[in-house]
C-alpha positions as CSV (number, residue, x, y, z in Angstrom):
1,X,0.0,0.0,0.0
2,X,1.4,3.4,-0.9
3,X,0.8,6.4,1.2
4,X,0.7,10.0,0.1
5,X,2.9,12.6,1.8
6,X,-0.2,14.5,3.0
7,X,-1.6,11.3,4.6
8,X,1.7,10.6,6.2
9,X,1.8,14.1,7.7
10,X,-1.8,13.9,9.0
11,X,-1.2,10.6,10.7
12,X,1.9,11.6,12.7
13,X,1.4,11.5,16.4
14,X,4.4,13.7,17.5
15,X,2.8,17.0,16.7
16,X,5.5,17.8,14.1
17,X,3.5,16.3,11.2
18,X,0.5,18.4,12.0
19,X,2.6,21.5,12.3
20,X,4.2,20.8,8.9
21,X,0.8,20.3,7.2
22,X,-0.7,23.3,8.8
23,X,2.2,25.5,7.6
24,X,2.0,24.0,4.1
25,X,-1.7,24.8,3.9
26,X,-1.7,28.3,5.2
27,X,1.5,29.7,3.5
28,X,0.5,31.8,0.6
29,X,2.0,31.7,-2.8
30,X,3.9,34.9,-3.3
31,X,5.0,35.2,-6.9
32,X,5.4,38.1,-9.3
33,X,7.2,38.7,-12.6
34,X,7.3,42.5,-13.2
35,X,9.5,43.6,-16.1
36,X,12.4,44.7,-13.8
37,X,12.5,41.4,-11.9
38,X,14.1,38.2,-13.0
39,X,11.5,35.5,-13.8
40,X,13.4,33.0,-11.7
41,X,11.2,32.1,-8.7
42,X,12.4,33.9,-5.5
43,X,13.9,32.0,-2.7
44,X,12.2,32.4,0.7
45,X,14.2,31.1,3.6
46,X,15.7,32.2,7.0
47,X,19.4,31.7,6.1
48,X,21.5,34.7,7.2
49,X,21.8,37.4,4.7
50,X,24.1,40.4,4.3
51,X,22.7,43.8,5.4
52,X,23.0,46.8,3.2
53,X,25.5,48.4,5.5
54,X,27.2,47.7,8.8
55,X,24.5,47.2,11.5
56,X,24.4,48.6,15.0
57,X,21.7,46.2,16.3
58,X,21.3,42.5,16.1
59,X,18.0,42.0,17.9
60,X,15.0,43.9,19.3
61,X,12.6,43.5,22.1
62,X,9.4,45.6,21.7
63,X,7.3,46.2,24.8
64,X,4.1,47.3,23.1
65,X,1.7,49.2,25.4
66,X,-1.8,48.9,23.7
67,X,-4.3,51.5,24.4
68,X,-2.3,54.8,24.5
69,X,-0.3,55.6,27.6
70,X,-1.2,59.1,28.9
71,X,2.0,61.0,28.2
72,X,1.1,64.2,30.1
73,X,0.7,62.0,33.2
74,X,3.8,59.9,32.6
75,X,6.5,61.2,30.3
76,X,5.7,64.7,29.1
77,X,5.3,67.3,32.0
78,X,3.0,70.2,31.1
79,X,3.0,72.9,33.8
80,X,0.6,75.0,31.7
81,X,-1.9,72.2,31.6
82,X,-1.8,72.0,35.4
83,X,-2.0,75.8,35.7
84,X,-5.1,76.0,33.6
85,X,-6.8,72.8,35.0
86,X,-10.6,73.1,34.8
87,X,-10.6,75.9,32.3
88,X,-11.8,75.7,28.7
89,X,-9.4,74.6,26.0
90,X,-9.5,77.1,23.1
91,X,-8.1,74.8,20.4
92,X,-9.9,72.4,18.2
93,X,-10.1,68.8,19.5
94,X,-11.0,65.6,17.7
95,X,-13.0,63.3,20.0
96,X,-13.6,59.6,19.7
97,X,-16.4,59.6,22.3
98,X,-18.4,62.7,21.5
99,X,-21.1,62.0,24.0
100,X,-18.6,62.2,26.9
101,X,-16.6,65.0,25.3
102,X,-15.4,68.0,27.3
103,X,-13.1,70.9,26.6
104,X,-12.2,71.3,30.2
105,X,-8.4,71.0,30.6
106,X,-7.3,68.3,33.1
107,X,-4.0,68.7,34.7
108,X,-2.0,65.7,35.9
109,X,-2.6,64.2,39.4
110,X,1.0,63.1,39.7
111,X,4.3,64.9,40.4
112,X,7.1,65.1,37.9
113,X,10.8,65.3,38.9
114,X,14.2,65.2,37.2
115,X,16.3,62.0,37.2
116,X,19.7,60.8,36.2
117,X,22.6,62.8,34.9
118,X,20.6,63.9,31.9
119,X,17.8,65.4,34.1
120,X,14.9,63.9,32.2
121,X,11.6,64.6,33.9
122,X,9.3,61.7,34.6
123,X,6.1,61.1,36.6
124,X,6.2,59.5,40.0
125,X,4.2,56.6,38.5
126,X,7.4,55.5,36.7
127,X,10.0,55.2,39.5
128,X,11.8,52.3,37.9
129,X,11.9,53.8,34.4
130,X,13.4,56.9,36.2
131,X,16.3,54.7,37.2
132,X,17.3,54.1,33.5
133,X,16.8,57.5,32.0
134,X,20.5,57.8,31.2
135,X,20.2,54.7,29.0
136,X,17.0,55.6,27.1
137,X,15.9,58.1,24.4
138,X,12.5,59.5,25.2
139,X,10.7,60.7,22.1
140,X,8.0,63.1,23.0
141,X,6.8,64.0,19.5
142,X,5.3,60.8,18.0
143,X,2.5,61.5,15.6
144,X,0.1,59.1,13.7
145,X,-2.5,61.7,12.8
146,X,-5.3,59.3,13.7
147,X,-7.0,58.8,17.0
148,X,-8.1,55.2,16.6
149,X,-6.4,52.1,18.0
150,X,-6.4,49.7,15.1
151,X,-5.5,52.4,12.5
152,X,-2.5,53.5,14.5
153,X,-1.4,50.0,15.6
154,X,-1.3,48.9,11.9
155,X,0.6,52.1,11.1
156,X,3.3,51.3,13.7
157,X,3.6,47.7,12.7
158,X,2.8,47.7,9.0
159,X,3.7,51.1,7.7
160,X,0.3,52.3,6.5
161,X,-2.5,53.6,8.7
162,X,-5.4,51.2,9.1
163,X,-4.6,48.8,6.3
164,X,-4.8,45.1,6.9
165,X,-2.6,42.6,5.1
166,X,0.6,44.6,5.6
167,X,3.7,42.8,6.9
168,X,4.9,43.5,10.4
169,X,8.3,45.3,10.6
170,X,9.7,42.2,12.3
171,X,8.7,40.1,9.3
172,X,10.6,42.6,7.1
173,X,13.7,42.2,9.3
174,X,13.5,38.4,8.8
175,X,12.9,38.8,5.1
176,X,16.0,41.1,4.8
177,X,18.4,39.5,7.3
178,X,17.2,35.9,7.9
179,X,17.7,34.3,11.2
180,X,20.7,34.3,13.6
181,X,19.7,31.0,15.2
182,X,19.1,27.5,13.7
183,X,17.3,26.3,16.8
184,X,14.6,28.8,17.6
185,X,12.1,30.9,15.7
186,X,13.6,34.2,14.7
187,X,10.5,36.2,15.5
188,X,8.6,35.4,18.7
189,X,5.5,36.8,20.3
190,X,4.7,36.7,24.1
191,X,1.1,37.3,24.8
192,X,-0.8,38.1,28.0
193,X,-2.4,35.2,30.0
194,X,-5.6,37.2,30.1
195,X,-6.0,37.3,26.3
196,X,-4.8,38.8,23.1
197,X,-4.3,42.5,22.5
198,X,-6.7,44.6,20.6
199,X,-6.5,43.7,16.8
200,X,-5.6,40.2,17.8
201,X,-3.3,38.1,15.5
202,X,-3.0,41.0,13.1
203,X,-0.3,42.3,15.5
204,X,2.2,39.7,14.3
205,X,1.1,39.0,10.8
206,X,3.5,38.6,7.9
207,X,0.9,40.0,5.6
208,X,1.8,39.7,2.0
209,X,5.2,38.2,2.9
210,X,5.4,34.4,3.1
211,X,4.1,32.9,6.3
212,X,7.7,31.8,7.1
213,X,8.2,35.3,8.3
214,X,5.2,35.7,10.7
215,X,5.6,35.7,14.5
216,X,5.7,32.5,16.4
217,X,3.4,32.8,19.5
218,X,4.5,31.4,22.8
219,X,1.6,30.3,25.0
220,X,1.0,32.7,27.9
221,X,1.0,29.9,30.5
222,X,3.1,26.8,31.0
223,X,3.7,24.8,29.0
224,X,4.5,27.7,26.7
225,X,5.0,25.4,23.7
226,X,2.6,22.4,23.4
227,X,3.9,19.0,22.3
228,X,7.5,20.1,22.7
229,X,8.4,16.7,24.1
230,X,7.7,13.6,22.2
231,X,5.5,10.9,23.8
232,X,7.4,8.4,25.9
233,X,7.0,5.6,23.4
234,X,8.4,7.7,20.6
235,X,11.2,9.5,22.5
236,X,14.8,8.9,21.5
237,X,15.8,6.6,18.6
238,X,12.2,6.0,17.4
239,X,11.6,9.7,17.1
240,X,14.9,10.3,15.3
241,X,14.1,7.5,12.8
242,X,10.6,8.9,12.2
243,X,12.0,12.4,11.7
244,X,14.7,11.2,9.3
245,X,12.0,9.3,7.3
246,X,9.8,12.4,7.2
247,X,12.8,14.5,6.0
248,X,13.5,12.0,3.3
249,X,9.8,12.2,2.1
250,X,10.0,16.0,2.1
251,X,13.1,16.0,0.0
252,X,11.7,13.5,-2.5
253,X,8.6,15.6,-2.8
254,X,10.6,18.8,-3.3
255,X,12.8,17.2,-5.9
256,X,9.7,16.6,-8.0
257,X,9.0,20.3,-8.3
258,X,11.9,22.2,-10.0
259,X,12.6,25.6,-8.7
260,X,10.0,25.3,-5.9
261,X,12.2,27.2,-3.6
262,X,9.4,28.3,-1.3
263,X,8.9,24.6,-0.5
264,X,12.5,24.4,0.6
265,X,11.8,27.2,3.1
266,X,8.8,25.3,4.5
267,X,10.9,22.2,4.9
268,X,13.4,24.2,6.9
269,X,10.7,25.3,9.3
270,X,9.7,21.7,9.9
271,X,13.3,20.8,10.7
272,X,13.4,23.7,13.1
273,X,10.4,22.3,15.0
274,X,12.5,19.2,15.9
275,X,15.5,21.2,17.0
276,X,13.4,23.3,19.2
277,X,12.8,20.3,21.5
278,X,16.1,21.0,23.1
279,X,16.7,24.7,22.5
280,X,13.3,26.0,23.5
281,X,13.3,23.9,26.7
282,X,16.5,25.6,27.7
283,X,15.5,29.1,26.7
284,X,12.2,29.0,28.6
285,X,13.7,27.6,31.8
286,X,14.0,30.7,34.0
287,X,14.9,28.5,37.0
288,X,18.5,28.7,35.7
289,X,18.5,32.5,36.6
290,X,19.8,33.7,39.9
291,X,17.6,34.9,42.8
292,X,19.0,38.4,42.2
293,X,17.8,38.3,38.6
294,X,14.4,37.1,39.7
295,X,14.1,40.0,42.1
296,X,15.3,42.5,39.5
297,X,12.4,41.6,37.2
298,X,9.9,41.6,40.1
299,X,9.2,37.8,40.1
300,X,8.8,37.9,43.8
301,X,5.9,40.4,43.6
302,X,2.4,39.4,42.6
303,X,2.0,42.8,40.7
304,X,5.0,42.3,38.5
305,X,5.6,38.5,38.4
306,X,3.8,37.7,35.2
307,X,5.1,40.6,33.1
308,X,8.5,40.3,34.6
309,X,8.6,36.6,33.7
310,X,7.9,37.5,30.0
311,X,10.5,40.2,30.0
312,X,13.1,37.8,31.4
313,X,12.1,35.2,28.8
314,X,12.6,37.8,26.1
315,X,16.1,38.5,27.3
316,X,16.9,34.7,27.3
317,X,15.5,34.4,23.7
318,X,17.6,37.3,22.2
319,X,20.6,35.9,24.1
320,X,20.1,32.7,22.1
321,X,19.9,34.4,18.7
322,X,16.2,35.3,18.4
323,X,16.1,38.4,16.3
324,X,12.8,40.0,17.3
325,X,10.6,39.5,20.4
326,X,7.4,41.4,21.1
327,X,5.4,41.5,24.3
328,X,1.7,42.4,24.4
329,X,-0.9,43.1,27.1
330,X,-4.4,41.9,27.2
331,X,-6.9,44.2,25.3
332,X,-5.8,47.8,25.8
333,X,-5.1,48.5,29.4
334,X,-3.7,52.0,28.8
335,X,-7.0,53.1,27.2
336,X,-8.0,55.2,30.3
337,X,-11.3,56.7,29.2
338,X,-12.5,56.6,32.8
339,X,-11.1,56.1,36.3
340,X,-7.6,57.2,35.2
341,X,-6.7,57.9,38.8
342,X,-6.9,54.2,39.6
343,X,-6.4,52.4,36.3
344,X,-3.2,54.3,35.2
345,X,-1.3,53.5,38.4
346,X,-2.4,49.8,38.1
347,X,-0.9,49.3,34.7
348,X,2.2,51.2,35.6
349,X,2.7,49.0,38.6
350,X,2.5,45.9,36.4
351,X,5.0,47.1,33.7
352,X,7.3,49.7,35.1
353,X,9.7,47.5,37.1
354,X,10.0,44.7,34.5
355,X,10.6,47.1,31.6
356,X,13.4,48.9,33.5
357,X,14.8,45.6,34.6
358,X,15.1,44.4,31.0
359,X,17.3,47.4,30.1
360,X,19.4,47.0,33.3
361,X,19.9,43.3,32.7
362,X,20.9,43.7,29.1
363,X,23.3,46.4,30.0
364,X,25.0,44.5,32.8
365,X,25.4,41.5,30.4
366,X,27.0,43.6,27.7
367,X,24.1,43.1,25.4
368,X,22.4,46.5,25.3
369,X,24.8,47.8,22.6
370,X,23.4,45.3,20.2
371,X,19.8,44.9,21.4
372,X,17.1,47.6,20.9
373,X,14.4,47.9,23.6
374,X,11.2,49.7,22.6
375,X,8.5,50.8,25.0
376,X,5.3,52.6,23.8
377,X,1.8,52.5,22.5
378,X,0.0,53.4,19.3
379,X,-1.4,56.8,20.5
380,X,-1.5,59.0,23.6
381,X,-4.3,60.8,25.4
382,X,-6.0,64.2,25.2
383,X,-5.3,67.1,27.6
384,X,-9.0,67.6,28.2
385,X,-11.4,65.7,30.5
386,X,-13.5,62.8,29.3
387,X,-16.5,63.4,31.5
388,X,-17.6,60.2,33.3
389,X,-19.8,62.0,35.9
390,X,-18.0,62.3,39.3
391,X,-14.5,63.8,39.0
392,X,-12.9,60.7,40.4
393,X,-14.3,58.7,37.4
394,X,-12.9,61.1,34.7
395,X,-10.5,59.9,32.1
396,X,-8.9,61.0,28.8
397,X,-9.9,60.3,25.2
398,X,-7.6,59.2,22.4
399,X,-4.9,61.4,20.9
400,X,-2.8,60.4,17.9
401,X,-1.6,64.0,17.3
402,X,1.3,63.9,19.8
403,X,2.5,61.3,22.4
404,X,5.6,59.6,23.8
405,X,7.6,56.4,23.3
406,X,11.1,55.4,24.5
407,X,13.9,53.3,23.0
408,X,17.2,52.1,24.3
409,X,20.3,50.2,23.1
410,X,21.4,49.0,19.6
411,X,22.7,52.4,18.5
412,X,20.1,54.6,20.2
413,X,21.5,57.5,22.1
414,X,20.8,57.3,25.8
415,X,20.1,60.1,28.3
416,X,18.2,62.3,26.0
417,X,14.7,63.5,25.1
418,X,13.7,64.3,21.5
419,X,10.9,66.4,20.1
420,X,8.1,68.1,21.9
421,X,4.4,68.6,22.1
422,X,2.6,71.9,22.6
423,X,2.2,73.5,26.0
424,X,-0.9,71.3,26.7
425,X,0.5,68.0,25.3
426,X,-2.1,67.9,22.5
427,X,0.0,68.1,19.3
428,X,3.6,67.3,18.3
429,X,5.2,70.6,17.3
430,X,8.9,70.0,17.3
431,X,10.9,67.3,15.5
432,X,7.8,65.3,14.7
433,X,8.4,61.5,14.4
434,X,5.9,59.3,12.5
435,X,5.7,55.5,12.6
436,X,7.4,55.5,9.1
437,X,10.3,57.5,10.6
438,X,10.4,54.9,13.4
439,X,10.5,52.0,10.9
440,X,13.2,53.6,8.7
441,X,15.3,54.3,11.8
442,X,15.0,50.7,13.1
443,X,15.8,49.3,9.7
444,X,18.9,51.6,9.5
445,X,20.1,50.3,12.9
446,X,19.8,46.7,11.6
447,X,21.9,47.6,8.5
448,X,19.0,47.9,6.1
449,X,17.8,50.8,3.8
450,X,14.1,50.7,4.2
451,X,13.4,51.8,0.6
452,X,15.9,49.3,-0.8
453,X,14.3,46.3,0.9
454,X,11.7,45.3,-1.7
455,X,9.1,42.5,-2.0
456,X,7.3,42.0,-5.3
457,X,3.7,41.4,-4.8
458,X,1.6,40.8,-7.9
459,X,3.9,43.2,-9.9
460,X,3.9,45.9,-7.2
461,X,7.1,46.8,-5.4
462,X,6.3,46.7,-1.6
463,X,8.5,48.3,1.1
464,X,8.0,48.5,4.9
465,X,7.1,52.2,4.6
466,X,5.1,51.8,1.4
467,X,7.2,54.6,-0.1
468,X,5.6,57.0,2.2
469,X,7.7,59.9,3.5
470,X,10.2,58.5,6.0
471,X,13.5,59.6,7.4
472,X,16.2,58.0,9.6
473,X,16.1,60.1,12.8
474,X,19.8,60.6,12.9
475,X,19.5,62.9,16.0
476,X,18.7,60.0,18.3
477,X,21.5,57.7,17.1
478,X,24.7,57.4,19.1
């Protein structure tokens, strides 16, 4: 009796066969033959590739803060806003929630003070971030021009506001540079145990790029990778023999289709699944870390344990060659339309210490020079009150006109602030930075020219910034 390759994959009990078939079925054919492109089918794989120029960064960890952290309460002090608290704002405001809209200015409830040798001012809600100000660049002039969550998230990740089907910037990095490890996925996603972030799996999509370049999601709870260990009756020699036979079938199948280079890329991903049985087990075992390291990340505190664990895992992953790791929070916890006096301190308490610990840990291990750390959301908040009835229930509406993010390491200049919003924190008015500028700058640090990294989709030349205006923000580079 003969058995087809598909049937063989479906019947495998080790989990690897199912993974292989699933990847085969969902990976899109990405072919194009425009006049200026050779008609030889492109090769899609994760083999290391030469950058366009000498890179400063080798890996990145993005701590994405869904919902829009309130910059005037955290990172961007506005004395004028506090001075005119309760008075009418005279400028035009775009509201997302018109029924609760107000033009009453709302000053911050929290004190700002200067920190570090650089003297950067931060809110008392970020005491741990305050301890790393000399290592971070705080950009206070981010601008998406849109107040919505999804539209701005997709702008940050995919280069065009609101458009689905765009490739994540991490997918572009893999497409341009390949992987730095043979034993782990090059792009890994750490989600929150409470659930996915707003916009769900679109946050780590490879879009029009082959699925080989999409994010690999770690489970939020143990075991973080299902079926990582083979069943007892298949472990050891039986598994190795089965995998060798599967590989032989894959190669025979590939040999039947001349120039099917995309199939070669898929086969490589199946082989990775087998190697992960050892490498991933080691990478995810934080019990190997010292008690001091656990305390640094807040693993001894209920408020910070979960997020701290993921930040520590992120460091262990990039330490082992993973190129891009992104952490997400459930829903959009920074979306403080109401009860900002309670909700904002709560999310700061969860994330502040672990985020700062990550920068400290990378620095003390000599890794910060080559690893970029990003912290920030897709939008900020308005300087006016979102009226929720009683004053203690008030919050702030969306604001994509001006807000803050910070970055550290990998060629980013530490101990500085860049750009500015107006006196009330509403609009970016000095050294405005768009998500396209952010993407171009990151690509530059990884040794890539964003406009020269091209993917041909149905005859169209695609780039990370979609040929929109984008500049490398040289002022923030060391």
